[in-house]
N, C-alpha and C positions, 0 to 999 in steps of 0.2 A: 769585418769578416774577411778572412784570408781568401785569396783567389785560388781556384782549383780547376782541374781539368778532368773530364770524364774519359776513361779509356775502357776498351772492351776487346773482344777477339774477332777475327774474321768470321767465326761461326755465328755472329749476331746477324749476318746476312743483310745488313743495312746497305742501301745503295751508296756508291762512292760520293754522289752529289750531296746526299743527306749528311754523311760524315764530315765533308768539307764545310758545308753550310753551318753546321752546329759545332764545329771544332772538336769533334770526337776523334781521339787517337786510337789506333788499332794495332793489337799484337797479331802478327800473322801466324797461322798454323800451316804447316807444310805437308805435302803428300807425295808419294812416289808413284809414278805412272810409267809403265814400260821402261823402267830403269832410270828414269830422269826425275829429279826432285823439282816440284813446283810449289808456288806460294809466294806471298809478298809481292814484290815487283815483277817476279817471274811467274806469273799465274796464267793458266789457260782460260780462254774465254769459256763461259759456262756451256754454251752450245757445243763447242769443240769437246769439252770434257764429257758431256753426256753422250755425244755421238761416238766417242771412243768406247764408252761403257756399252753402248748398244752393239758395238762391233765385237764385244767379247773381252776387252781389256779390263782388268780388275785392279783398281788403285789400292794402295795401303796408306794409312794416315799416321801422323806423328803429333805429339803434344807440342805445346809452345817450347821453343828452345830457351833454356835458362838465361843464356847470355843475351838473347834478344829481349827478354823481359827486363833484365837489368839495364840494358842500354837505353830502352825507351824510358824507363822510370828515371834514370839518371839525367837524361836529356831534359825531361820535364821539371825535375827538381832544380836543376841548375838554371832553368828559366824562371824559377821562383814560384812554381805551382805546387800545391798539394794535389794528391791524386786519389780519385775514386775509380777503382777498377771493378767493372761488372763482368764476371768471368763465366765461361762456358761451364755447364753442369759438371760437377765432380762425379756424377753417376755415369757420365759418358766419356770422360777424358781426364787425364792428369794435369791438364793445363791450369786449372784453378790452384792446385797444389804448387805447381811451379811458380806461378805469379805470387802466391802467398809467401813462399820461401824467399823469393827475390825481394819482396817488400820488407820482410822481417830483417833480412841481412842489411838492407840499405838503411833502415831505421836505426839499427844498432851502430852502423858506421857513421851515420849522420843524425845525431840526436834531434836536430831541428826538423827533420823530414817527417811528413805525415802522409802515409799511404794506407788507404782502406781497401781491402780486397773482399768483394762479396761473391759468394758462390750463388749464382743465379738459379741453380737447379733447373735451368732452362736451356733451350737449344734453338738454333735457327732464328726466325723472327720472333720467337718467344723471348729469347735473350734480347733481341732487338727491341721488342716492345717495352721491356724493362728499361733499356737504355733510353728509349724515347720518353718514357715517363720521367726519368731522371733529368733529361735535357729540358723538358718543359718546366719542371720544378726549379732547375738551376736558372733558367731564363726568367722565371718569376721571382727570383731573389732568395730562394731557399738556400740554406747553408749545406755544406757537404755532409755534416752530421745529421741534419734533418732528412736529407734525401736517403742516406744510408739506412736510417731507422725505418723510413717508409718502405723501402725495398724489402728489408728483412721481415717487416710485418705483413707484407702483401704479396710476396713472390709466390706463395703457394696458391694464390688466387689467379695466377697467370696460367690459363688453361691452354694446353696444346692438344689439338685434335687433328689427326692426320690419317691418310690412307696411302698405300703404295700400289703400284701397278704390277709389280713382279715380286712374288713371294720368295724367289730364289735369293734375292739380295738380303732379305731378312734372315733366311736360313744361313747364309754365309756369315752373317754377323751374330749368329747364335740366338736369334729371336724366335724362330720357329724350327720345327724338326724338318728333316729332309722329306719325310713322308707327307707332312702337312703341306710343304711347298709343292710337291709333285701333284698330290690329289687336288689341292686348292687351285692349282693352275689348270688342271684338266676340267674342273667343273666351274671355272670362272668365279671363284670366291675371292673377294677383296676384303682384307682386314681393315677395321677401323681401330686405331690405337691412340694412346695418350701418354703423357709423361707423368710419373707418379711423384710422391713427396721426396723421394731420394734422387729424382732426376733420371730414372730409368724409363726405357720404352716398354709399355705394357699394353697388350691387346685388350680392347673393350668388347668387340663383337665382330662377326663376319657377315657380309651381305653378298648377294649374288649380283654381279655386274658392276661395271665402272660407274655408271650414272647414279645408281642407288648409293654407292659408296660416297660419292660427292655430295649427294643430298643429305646423307647421314651426318656429314660434318656440320651442316647448318642445323640439323635436328639436335645434335649434341649441344650446340651453342644455345638453342632455344630452351633446352632443359636445364641449362646451367647458369643463366644470367639474370634470374629474377632478383631484383634489388640492386643490380649493378649497372643500370642504364647510364647513370652519370659518369661511369668510368669507361664506357665503351663508345666514346665519340670517334675514336680511331680504331680500325681493325687491321691487322696484318695477315697477309697470306703469302706463303712461299711455295715454290714449285720446282720440280726436277725437270725442267725443259718441257713443260706442258701448259703454256700460257692460257690456251683456250679453256682448259679445265679449271684453272685458277680463276679465270674471269667468270666462268659458270658459277662457281661458289660465291664469288663477289656479288653476282647478280641475285643469288639467293639471299644473301645478307641484306642487300639494299631493299629487296622486296619485302622481306619479313620484318626487318627492324628499322627501316628508313635511314640507315647509316650510309652516308655518301663518301666519307673520308676513309678510303681503303688503300693501303699501300701493298703492292704486289712486287715480289722480287724472287730471284732464283734461290734455291737451296744451294749453299756453298759446297765446294768439293769435299771438305772434311766430313760433312754430314751426308752429302749425296753419295759418297763412296759406299755407304752402308745402306742407304734407303733406295738408291737407284733412280733411273729415269722414271718419270711418271708419278713421282711423289707429289701430293698436294697437302699442305698443312695450314690450319686455321688457328689464329691466336687471338685471345680476348680475355678480359677479366670476368671471373665468375666464381661459382661456389668452389670451396677448397677441393683440391684434386682428390 
């Protein structure tokens, strides 16, 4: 069996320590903030990023740079690796297309090269949870082809349930109307959303108040996971600089399901630029989206 490496994007939101421990390589996505470009080795600390947003600064995001994708893939190919790239949802970014183009060009230039690019149709630690599943399978001796097949067959069972604290960020990203954002803010409506089969953000329902919105995340998991107990030994939660709220959701999961292995990390800048501070997202395996 040929040796291979798993790669993904910074939007998978996996902790640096996890990526290093499991030898996962990452394509950086960059963003513009107050006229400066950040990302990769020149990234803002998450708390600084969200504090800048709270102060009124609005970042803009960019897809993966084609040359960056080529450079990473070439480096790994020259080290003798095949590549399994798990990409940010094509419904939210052009990065998957960029990685796919780089992979096809390199495979044409180097007939011995093997690069598989998978559209995760996922975001944040949803993408990260697919990477984690791939990592576990790899470490258990599965081939690149077996892992790619499993992801393609199961990625639509990767549930993303999340809420945001400020509707104006969703309005800016075209997810809700200006009227909805204004009225919803006035009456303290908090939306609960998910990611659909095409990888787009879709509203599920609205609730009154932050605490009810956080509880609704666990409610959604409870209604979607019958028959999936064996696939939810690990749950991922990401947050837009609101750790206490993420921990509240984690406590709900532990109490309801008895699951103790829960990874919590920040929503990265590329996604946080559109969801804003106060986002909390829950990721698990469940009924098809």
